[in-house]
N, C-alpha and C positions, 0 to 999 in steps of 0.2 A: 604677432603672436595670437592676438585675439581672433583674427580672421581664420587662422588654422583650426582653432578650437570650434568655432562656429561651423566651419565646413565639415569637420569631423562629426559634430552632432547632427548635421543635416543628413549625412550619409548613413549614420546609424539609424535615424528615423526612417529613411528610405528603405533600408534593409529590413527593418522590423515590419513595415507596412507591406513590403513585397512578400515576405514570408507569410504574413497573415493572409494575403490574397491567394497565395499558392496553396495554403493548407485549407482554408475555409471558404474564401470568397469565390474562387473560380471552380469549385468542385460542387456542383449542385446536388450530387447524389448523397453527399454526407451532410447531415443536419448540423447546425451550430450547437455548441454546448448550451446547457440550460441557462446559465447566467447571462449569456448574450441575448437569448430569446426573451428572458424576463425583462431586461432593460428595454428591448425594442417593442414591448407591448404598449408602452406609453409613447404615443405618437409625437408628443411635444419634444422628446429627446431627439428625434430626427430633425426637427426645426433647429434645435440648438447645434446639432452636428453641421447643418448647412451654414449657419452663421459662423461657427468656428472655421469651417472650410473656406469661407470668404477671407478671413484674416490670415489663414495659412497661405492662400493664393497671393496675398500681398507680401508675405515673407519668402515663400519658395513655391514656384509653380509645379515642380515635380511632386512635391509632397501633397499639394492640393489635388493634383490629378489622381494620385494613388488613393487619397481619402475619398474622392468622388467615386472612384470605382468600388471602394469598400461600401460606401453608402448605397450605391445602386445594387450591388450584390446582396446586401442585407435586406433591402426592400423586396427584391425578387424572391429571396429565400423565405422571407416572411409570408409572402403571397403563396408560394409553393407549398410550404410546410404548414401554413396556417389553416389551409382548407382541408 
């Protein structure tokens, strides 16, 4: 029973990350909302995201790959909209 709940939680997280990537991450013509850009102005948050991503990779590789795509999209958008 516990395995089914954990699997359900994993697929919910995968769905949320996929929706985030489709709405914001993979559409470079639409800028992020202000609250995401304010968090990303502090570069140490990106280092924390990379460390969290490492532990996510130990838990589930699909989620870690989606988070990696999200981090890369955020960095590219910060570079694009920051200039």
